[in-house]
N, C-alpha and C positions, 0 to 999 in steps of 0.2 A: 351676698354675691349681688350687686347691683344693675341695673344697665344706665348708662347717662346720653341723652342723642344715640350715635351709634357706639358706643363704649362700655365697656365690660368696666365697675369702678369692686374693687375690695382694701377694705377699710382705709378708704378715702385717697386711694392711689386707683391710674386707671393698670387694666390690668391686662395681660394680651396672654391669650393662650398659648404657652409653648407648648406641643404639648404631642404624646405619643401613644399609641394605640395598644392596651394590654388585656386585650377581651379575655384571656385565661386566667386573670388574677384568682377568682373564685374558685378556681378549682386545684391549681395551685396553693391554694391558705389556706389550704385543706389541713388538719393535725396529721392525717393516716389517711392511706391509702395509695391503689398510684397512679391517682394524681396529681399526688401533695408533694409542694418540694417547696419547704417555706427557707430554704439557705438558700434556692438560687432566686426567690421573691425578692430577697433581701439584698444579693448580690447585683440583681436586675436594678433593681429602685437607687441603690449605692452608684453606678455605673450611669444610669439616667440622669440622676443628680447633677452628679457632675457635668453633665454636657447640656447643664441649667434646665430641663423638661420642669416645670411647674404644675403640668395636668397631664392626668390618665384618664382614660376613656376605657369603661370596664365595663360588664354584663354582669347585670344582676335576673336573667332569668335562663332558664332551660328547664326543657320539660319530654317528658319520655314517653315512646309509645305505644299503645297501648298491646302492640300485634307482635312485642318484643324488642332485643336489642338492636337500634337501628345501627348502620356501620357509617353512617356519614355526623354523627352525634358526637359532642362533647356529652364525657361520661365522668363520674356518675353526674346525670341531670338534676338540677335542683327541686324541681316539679317532677314527681313520680305519677301523678294524676292530678285531676283540677281537684285544689286545698291542700293536698298531700306532699309535704314539704320535706326534702332531705336535709335533716337539723347539721349535717359535718357539715354542706357543701354551704349552709349558712353560717356559719361559725365560720368557714374559710374566706365570707364576704366578710365579715366582723374583722378579724384578724387581716385582713390586707388595708382595711381600711383604719382602720387603728396605727399601723403604721408609717401612713404616707404625712402627716404633719411632723414627722422626724425626719422628713426629706424636703421639708417647706412644697409638699404637691397638696393639689385639689383634686378632688374624682367627679368627671360627667359619667356619670353612671344610668346603664340601659335596657330598659325596663321589658323589653322584646326586642322582637328579633323577624323580619319577612322573611329570610331562608332559613334553609330545613337544616342548617348545624348546628342549631340548638334545638332546635325541636319548631320552635316559635308558630307564627303564625298559622302555616300549615297543620301545626299539631292541635293546634286549638281546634280546626274548622275540623279534623280527623277525627277531634275527640267528641264535637257536636255534632257528626253526620258517620259515626262509624264506621267511617271508609277509610280505605290507606291513598296514603298520600302521592300522586302522580308525580313524582322524581324528575328534575329537569336532567339534562348534562351536569356529569360530576365524576369528582376524581375515584375512582377505586382503585383502594390504597393494596390487596391483593393481586390484582392483576397487574399495576403500575399504569393507568392508561384512566381517560376521561369518557365516560358513558353513561348512558342514561335516555332518557325522554325526552318529549318535546316540552320549550319551556312556554311556550303562549298557552297550552293546557294547563300549567303548574301555576301562571299568574290566576288562571279566569277559577281556578279551585281559591287556591288562597283567596283571591278578592273577596271571598265570601267572608271570613273574617270580619270584614270590614260591618257588615248588616246582620251577622247571627245572633242570635237575641244571649243564646248560651256560650258563645265564644267571648262575646262583650261580657255578661255578668262574669264569668272566669277571670278573664284579661283584669279589669278591674277589683276582683277581689285581690288578684293577684299584686295590684299596685296599692291596696291600704297593708296588705301583709307586708310588705317593704318598707312602705314610708310609714307605718307607725310601729318598726321593729324598736326595739332596743340594745346598742348594739353590744356584746356577750363581752366583747373585751374591754370596751371602755364607758361603758354605762349610759352612754349618751346614745339618747333618742337619734334616731336617722334621721328626722321629718325638721331637729332643730342643730347636725350637725354641721358647721361650719367648713368641716374636709368636702363635702359634697357641695361642690358648684353648680351643678344643674343635674337635673332628671331628663334623661332623653325618654319619650314615647317609645319609639320603637327603632333597629338600627333599618335604615334603608325602607320604610312603609312605601312602596310603589305607586305610583300616579296612575290610573288602568279605567281607561275610556271606558264608559258603560257605570262608572263607579263613581265619580266626579263628589257628588254631593253626600255620598256615602263616606267616602274617605275624609271633608271636609267635618262633617259630625262629628268623626270619631275623632279629630284633631281634634274640635272644642271641646267637645263634652270627656274626656281623658286630658285634657288639660287644665281643665276646669277644676278636676278630682286632685290632681297633683298640685296643682297651688292653693287649692284651699288645705289642702294636708301639710303641705312645706309651705310656704309664703316668701319662707326667706332664702327659698331656693330658685336658680334659674328654671326655665320650663324651656326642652327643644324640641325638635321633632325628630331628628334621627336623618332627615329627607336628603336624597346624593340634591337633587334640585338640577336637573339633567332634562325637565322637559320643558323652558321654555319659561318665560315671565308669569305667564298665567297661571301657570300648575304652581309655580314659584309661591304668589301670593294666596291663593286657595289654600298651599300647605302653612300659611306664615301669618294669616290674617286673622286669628282667634286672636284676642285679647291677653290671654292666657298663655299664650308663645311669649314669649318674652327673648329668646336666642333664636337668629336663625341659623340653619346647618346646610351646609353642601359637601359631594365628596365629588372627588378624579380621579376616572379610571381611564387611562386612554389605550391599554392594550383592550380590554374587557367591551371596551364603546366601540371598537374599531378602527380608531386615530393609526395604532403602532402595530409595527410589522419586528414583533420578537428576531425573526430570523435576516433583516436585514440592518448589515451593521453601516451603511454609510447614513450620514446626516439626515438625510431627506428624509427617513421614518421618524428620527425622535424631533428635527425638526418643525414636522405636520405637528406633534403630540401638543409643544411647545405655543404653538402656534393657535391651537386650540382652547388651551390649558389659560392663554395672556385672556383669551375673550370671553372665557367659564368665567374666570375669577371678576373682571369689571362688571359683566352682567350683573353676577351674583352679588357684588357690593353696591351696587346701584338700586337692583332691586332690592334688596333691605332698606340703602339709605330711604326708599321711597317708603319704606312700613316703618321709617324710623327704628328700626332694631340692629343691633350689631350680628354680623355672622361669623362662622369658621369652617374653615376648612380641614371637617373633621377627619375626614382620610382621605389620603394619596398617597398612590405609589406605584413601582413597575418593578419587571423583574431583572435579572441577570441577564448579560449578555446570552443570546442563542445560535452564534455563527464561529467562523474557524471550527478551531479542535473542541469548541463546544457547542456544536452544532448538533450533537446527539437529542433525541426525543426527552431525555432525561436530564443534559447537560445544564440546562438552564435551573436546575433546582439545586443543584451542588454549590454547596457554600463558599466552592474553591473557583468557583464561573465567577470573571472579571464583571465590572458594576458599570463600563464605561456609561452608557446611556442613561443607568440610572441616577449617578451623579452627577450629568449634564441637568436630567428633570428636575433632579432634586433642587437644583442649584437656583433653577430658573422659576422653580415652584414657590420658596423664598419670596426671592429676590419680588417677585407682584404679588404676593400678599402683602410684604413689608411695604410695598409703594401704596398699598391700599389700606394703609391700617388707619386713614383720617377721612375716608370715605365707605367706611361701613362691616371693614375687614376688625375683626379683635383677636386673629390668630391662625393656628395650622396646628394638626396633629397626626406624625405620618405613619404609614400601617405598614407594616406593622413590627414591635419591636420583640426578639427572640431573644436577645439579650445570649446565654450559654449558651443553649438549650440548641441542636442541631438533628437534620431528618434521623429518625431510625434506621439503625443497623438494620433490623428485621421490619417489614411492613406495616406490618399490625399493630408495632411498640408504639403507645404513648411517649410523645415527647413534647408536643404541645411546642411547636415552634408557635409565629408570627402567623401562622397559615392555618385557619381553623379545617376544622373534620373535610370538610368536602372539598378541599383543593389542596394539588400535591404539599408533601411540607418544601418549603425552602421558595416557594412562588415567588414569595414580595416580602420573605424575612427580613430585617433587619440586624446581624449577627455583632456580639459585641467586638469580633474581629473584623469591623468589617471597619477599616481606618478610616478612609477616605469617605463614606458617605458619613459615618459621625462625625468627621469634621466640618463638614459641609452644613450640619445639624447646629452644633456646638456655634457657628461663627453666626447662623441666623438667631439664637436663643442671645448669645454677648450680646447681640446689638441692641435685645429688647432689654435688657435686667437694669 
């Protein structure tokens, strides 16, 4: 995969990311165990391919707590302790990557996470400092409510990842372990596998005041390492790019970062009122999205790099007969505002393909999975374990939303 000005190119043709987030792929791809479900993966890939999806964003990192099982984690975790890997999980990633060429798909592979649902940067800090993570507010699956601690305290704790010597050493060892791996199914070294479009340094590394120089140095050092190990692949940051032009340019200035990244979350960022059925709430979100996409296109263009909207999503309707606290997570709840939002996002991205954008990937595909009947059961919908199952998931039965996705993809083939 190459970049040419502000476009992506593959096999001498412009490549537009028509993507889906499928973070759970590595665990679903395991041969055995409660997380494994290879038949589901094949069904999901077939369905996504029929919609015109050509790129999956998947995770190649999850870290276990030294204090015992954590309720908000992917399980089993890939890394049990620094340098100690669960080979069954790694082989799950091998298997998934081996399937993608059958469906004409590539992968954007994330090498870490800022959030606790996979262990992530806070787990590296926890290992290094032998301290417990001060968890922010998240979903309690047993009680079926959001609960937890102080978000700012969590950010300050996790920001230590950027300059902690041990955390950085272990993270770079993980990069080397993954990128120098040879796929056990195909025999193809990861670093030379054309199925891998890009390596992502981390899902949503946060721009935190007081840590700007440490963040920039971490990005440059890490991207340099990835580029040195896999020069034929793109390198992206995983950034949300929500903090304005200065933060965007700081996080994408490294010459080793070849693809910019942005995410847009109207509910999480306070633009959307999930209980308001009027047009006012969704229109406000769409207006903010228009400005966000155009700004990110402009900032990426100024660096002569393409950018991809690697995440966007919205919950189901939460009003009228679906106004209960758990109703918006019900697969049968309508998706009136979600469909309006998806339609607007895809139109805006398409309008900016010549201005810096190289595609979009919705969050997230649940496929045939549904929220569990018993709250503590594993089903791996499109929502990570720190969130309620069904919050932002797109199911294989969400006909109207899937039609919007397919329509966008069909115009770009």
